[in-house]
C-alpha positions, 0 to 999 in steps of 0.5 A: 925876865925884867919889867922896868917902868919909867914914870915921868914924875917930879920929887914931889910926886907930880907928872911932868908934861902935865898929863903923864907918860909911862914907858914899860920895858920887858927883857927876857934872859935870852935877849929879847925885849919889847919896849911900849910907851903911852903918853896922855896927851889931849882927850880929843888927840889920844889916838893910837898912832900917837899917844897910845902908840903903845898899845900896839905892843902889849901882846908882844910884852905879854908874849914875851913875859909868857914864854919866860915864865914857861922857861922858869925865869924870875920875875924882876920888876924895877920902877924909875920915876926919874925923867932923866933915866928914861929910855 
């Protein structure tokens, strides 16, 4: 099981786009994968079909990780801070 997290930050640690974004991809050894993305926009516009759309995939990512753990897969975590490398 590999979890890759992308954060949009520059070389000084500041977030691109002013408010931040995070993308997480979970991949198991059997080829299953789930990606989710959450972008912070204006608070009054933060709704599930827009900035918080990735919230719908959280339960799928948890289930994928749980099943991988039951099979004895090890967990690998990678943090990518460069916007150009994002999915």
